[in-house]
LOGULO-913816 format. One line per 8 residues: their letters; for each residue x, y, z of C-alpha. Coordinates in steps of 0.05 Angstrom, whole numbers, plus 5000, padded with zeros to 4 digits. Each point is the difference from the previous one (the first is absolute). Layout:
BEGIN
A> X,Y,Z; ... .
END
This chain:
BEGIN
MLLRGANA> 6593,7380,1447; 5002,5069,4970; 5005,4994,4925; 5014,5061,4956; 4968,4972,4937; 5051,4994,4944; 5054,5020,5050; 4985,4939,5045 .
VGYTNYPD> 5038,5015,5065; 5053,5043,4968; 5007,5070,4972; 5008,4983,4926; 4960,4967,4946; 5006,4925,4993; 4978,4956,4942; 4929,4976,5007 .
NAVHKFCE> 5022,4927,5004; 5047,5017,5057; 4943,5032,5040; 4956,4939,4987; 5054,4952,5020; 5016,5040,5063; 4927,4997,5022; 4996,4926,4984 .
VAVRHGMD> 5061,4984,5043; 4976,5046,5056; 4933,4965,5004; 5033,4932,4998; 5042,5019,5060; 4941,5024,5042; 4984,5072,4980; 4925,5009,4997 .
VFRIFDSL> 4977,5073,4997; 5031,5048,4950; 4984,5074,5005; 5011,5027,4930; 5008,5075,4990; 5028,5053,4954; 5017,5068,5030; 4970,5035,4939 .
NYVDNLKL> 4939,4953,4997; 5022,4978,4930; 4949,4946,4986; 5041,4962,4947; 5056,4992,5051; 4951,4976,5052; 4968,4950,4952; 5067,4965,4989 .
GIDAVGSA> 5008,4989,5075; 4927,4979,5006; 5007,4949,4944; 5065,4973,5027; 4973,4990,5071; 4934,4972,4975; 5032,4949,4954; 5047,4978,5057 .
GGVVEAAI> 4941,4987,5046; 5012,5057,5048; 4950,5047,5033; 4995,5063,4957; 4995,5064,5041; 5000,5057,4950; 5015,5068,5031; 4979,5071,4985 .
SYTGDISN> 5057,5047,5016; 4968,5059,5037; 5024,5071,4992; 4969,5069,5001; 4940,5015,5046; 4931,4980,4976; 4971,5038,5060; 5026,5065,4971 .
PSKGKFTT> 4955,5026,4944; 5057,5042,4972; 5040,4938,4983; 4974,4982,4931; 5048,4947,4976; 4993,4941,5048; 4926,4998,5016; 4953,4947,5025 .
DYYLDLAR> 4978,4987,4928; 5073,4990,4980; 5010,4946,5053; 4933,4967,4984; 5018,4995,4927; 5067,4970,5018; 4967,4951,5047; 4951,4978,4945 .
QLVACDIH> 5058,4984,4955; 5034,4959,5054; 4938,4962,5022; 4987,4983,4927; 5066,4962,5002; 4970,4948,5048; 5040,5022,5060; 4987,4970,5069 .
VLAIKDMA> 5011,5061,5043; 4998,5075,4986; 5051,5041,5040; 5010,5073,5013; 5074,5013,5007; 5011,5066,5035; 5076,5001,4993; 5014,5065,5038 .
GLLKPAAA> 4943,5009,5049; 4960,5048,4956; 4933,4967,5012; 4963,5045,5047; 4941,4973,5041; 4947,5036,4958; 5033,4976,4936; 5004,4929,5027 .
RTLVGALR> 4926,5001,5017; 4982,5026,4931; 5045,4955,4959; 4988,4935,5037; 4925,5015,5002; 4998,5011,4925; 5039,4937,4986; 4956,4959,5047 .
REFPSVPI> 4937,5024,4966; 5030,4985,4931; 5029,4932,5019; 4959,4972,5058; 5031,4930,4996; 5073,5018,4988; 5045,5000,5062; 5031,5068,5013 .
HVHTHDTA> 5067,5006,5033; 5028,5069,5022; 5074,5010,5010; 5028,5065,5027; 5060,5031,5035; 4993,5045,5060; 5045,5053,4970; 4952,5058,5011 .
ATGVASML> 4975,4972,5068; 4930,4988,4972; 5007,4925,4992; 4957,4977,5058; 4942,5047,4983; 5004,4982,4927; 5000,4925,5013; 4940,5006,5046 .
AAHAAGAD> 4964,5041,4947; 5018,4948,4947; 4973,4944,5042; 4936,5037,5015; 4990,5011,4925; 5007,4927,4984; 5073,4979,4996; 5011,4927,5016 .
VVDVAVDS> 5073,5006,5021; 5045,5058,5021; 5074,4996,5014; 5030,5016,5068; 5068,4989,5032; 5022,4972,5067; 4997,5058,5050; 5074,5004,5015 .
MAGATPQP> 5017,5010,4927; 4940,5039,4977; 4988,5073,4982; 5033,5049,4952; 5021,4963,4937; 4977,4932,5025; 4926,4984,5008; 4955,5025,5057 .
ATGTTCPP> 5005,4961,5064; 4959,4937,5011; 4985,5018,5072; 4972,5068,4981; 4962,4980,4938; 4969,4937,5029; 5006,4999,5076; 4980,4935,5034 .
TVLSPFRL> 4933,5026,5025; 4928,4988,4983; 4998,5070,4971; 5048,4982,4944; 4967,4997,4932; 5052,4950,4975; 4999,4925,5003; 5074,4987,5008 .
LHDTRCLP> 5032,4944,4959; 5038,4982,5063; 4976,4995,5071; 5020,5042,5059; 5056,4952,5019; 5039,5030,4942; 4998,5071,5028; 5059,4990,5046 .
LATHHLPL> 5042,4996,4937; 5002,5076,5004; 5038,4996,5065; 5042,4942,4975; 5026,5041,4942; 5010,5064,5040; 5075,4989,5012; 5011,4997,4925 .
TTCHSPLA> 4981,5073,4994; 5068,5019,5027; 5031,4962,4942; 4964,5038,4945; 4996,5067,5036; 5055,5031,4956; 4954,4987,4941; 4936,5021,5034 .
THHLPLAT> 4958,5055,4969; 4948,5047,5026; 4931,5019,4977; 4999,5046,4941; 4933,5037,4998; 5021,5038,4937; 4995,4934,4962; 4926,5015,4989 .
CHSLTHPP> 5020,5067,4969; 5056,4981,4952; 4966,4933,4982; 5065,4964,4983; 4978,4928,4993; 5065,4962,4992; 5023,4977,5069; 5075,5014,4990 .
LTAHSLLG> 4982,5072,4986; 4957,5010,5061; 5017,5001,5074; 5064,4959,4996; 5033,5043,4947; 4969,5067,5015; 5019,4999,5073; 5070,4975,4983 .
MTSQPSMG> 5011,5051,4946; 4977,5059,5042; 5058,4986,5047; 5048,5014,4943; 5009,5075,4989; 5006,4992,4925; 4935,4962,4994; 4956,5037,5051 .
AIVAALEH> 4981,5056,4952; 4985,4950,4944; 4954,4959,5044; 4964,5062,5024; 4990,5023,4929; 4975,4931,4981; 4949,5000,5056; 4977,5070,4982 .
EGRGTGVS> 4992,4981,4927; 4964,4936,5016; 4948,5032,5046; 4962,5029,4942; 5011,4947,4948; 4992,4931,5031; 5065,4974,4972; 5003,4925,4987 .
LP> 5068,4970,4986; 5014,4930,4973 .
END
């Protein structure tokens, strides 16, 4: 379950006791792993979710929300040290898993290698889980780089529904060959699921999006403001100029929105 700290699974603040009760009931009905994140990496908000899940008996996966580009020396705000300091605060809360939540596909391969490598050296016994979206078409390369640097788990999607705003494809990231660096959680008998789900692509084709390479330039990290919205808005004459200006402005600033 994706838990937004004090916002639980909604978009507003809830009383602390409501969040605790929600997690308690969720665990009682079978929910096990909770990925807890805050889009601004606000630690106090994260701690509430961590405490609520922990006291309910769930698996606490605390997430770092990734933005910027640590592989670019000119980006001085969100650096490797920034993420390491955040990770230290999260690990000190007795979490079970440390996640990197790349909400808009901004994590480039070089950055994935650097960040995961630094986290692995700092926390050799903490499981590291990397989540991305293939918005900028770098998802496969980034997940391979993350794995090589020490990530224990990376997220992928069934092939027929992968790419663009979903995750990179399972078949591309971890093909069923001896050359694959991944030990799949499922065996090769599950791979035909890609073909099984292929007819469903015609159902969601009106909502389908395309890769948006400029995502790594404007660094917009909130999913509704990335490929889905930007591609949709550019088709509206009144919004096209606004989106273009937004992208131009974001290229030099590394904008991060809540």
